[in-house]
C-alpha positions, -999 to 999 in steps of 0.1 A, spaced: 766 462 -284 734 435 -278 731 413 -251 750 383 -235 749 354 -249 760 315 -250 764 290 -221 779 310 -194 759 338 -196 724 330 -175 735 348 -143 745 381 -163 712 376 -184 692 367 -150 708 403 -129 699 424 -161 661 410 -158 662 419 -124 675 454 -124 652 460 -155 614 451 -138 617 479 -119 614 500 -144 575 488 -157 555 511 -139 531 483 -125 558 459 -113 568 490 -97 535 498 -77 526 463 -68 561 455 -50 573 486 -37 539 488 -17 532 525 -14 499 519 -25 488 498 0 498 525 28 482 551 6 453 534 0 425 542 28 412 507 29 452 494 34 452 469 5 419 454 15 386 454 -11 362 461 13 360 485 46 329 491 71 327 529 82 299 553 100 285 580 80 293 614 90 274 635 64 253 626 35 266 654 3 260 656 -31 285 662 -55 283 679 -88 292 658 -116 319 666 -144 306 677 -184 288 670 -201 271 648 -176 248 677 -155 237 660 -119 241 658 -83 252 625 -71 243 612 -40 271 606 -21 282 600 22 311 611 38 322 578 58 350 573 89 357 541 86 365 519 118 398 499 110 420 531 106 398 565 115 403 580 78 375 600 62 365 592 23 339 603 1 317 572 -10 294 574 -36 256 559 -32 242 543 -62 204 541 -67 175 560 -54 167 540 -30 201 542 -12 203 575 -2 167 572 16 186 540 34 214 559 45 205 577 75 233 589 102 252 566 122 246 537 99 273 509 93 282 507 53 304 488 37 322 494 5 339 487 -25 376 496 -29 390 514 -62 406 480 -73 377 479 -91 370 515 -105 336 505 -87 324 546 -94 317 568 -129 346 588 -138 324 616 -138 318 618 -104 354 640 -95 371 631 -61 349 601 -54 366 562 -55 348 543 -35 311 530 -36 284 518 -7 274 481 -12 256 473 19 238 496 44 237 479 78 245 446 65 219 444 40 229 449 0 223 475 -13 210 462 -49 179 442 -26 168 473 -10 164 488 -41 143 458 -58 124 457 -21 137 420 -17 142 430 16 139 459 45 166 479 63 164 464 96 158 495 124 183 500 151 
């Protein structure tokens, strides 16, 4: 038995389409709202946090290096996350009790070879990490 056809079948086609959309993985993820609840950022693209400790995370094979990461407590909800600190200058500038900006998982900002890390540091004390790395700006002393 095929699809209903004809002049008076619009309601049936519309209802069936509405029901079937829930079987699409991306539609379900966008409309259930569980992804927003589960995300530490609560649906936001960026969040501020305070550094608790610096840690080194070992990269997955075939890479072999210890990537610089930080444990951070988010200000908005108190959740603790691990964030990747790119560039070499960043790890020296990130002192304890420093306020950070992060980039959310939406843009998969962290390389996939770092296990358990989904976020990346973008700013330190309201100064871009790129500017710090290129020595265009200096980290403000507090």
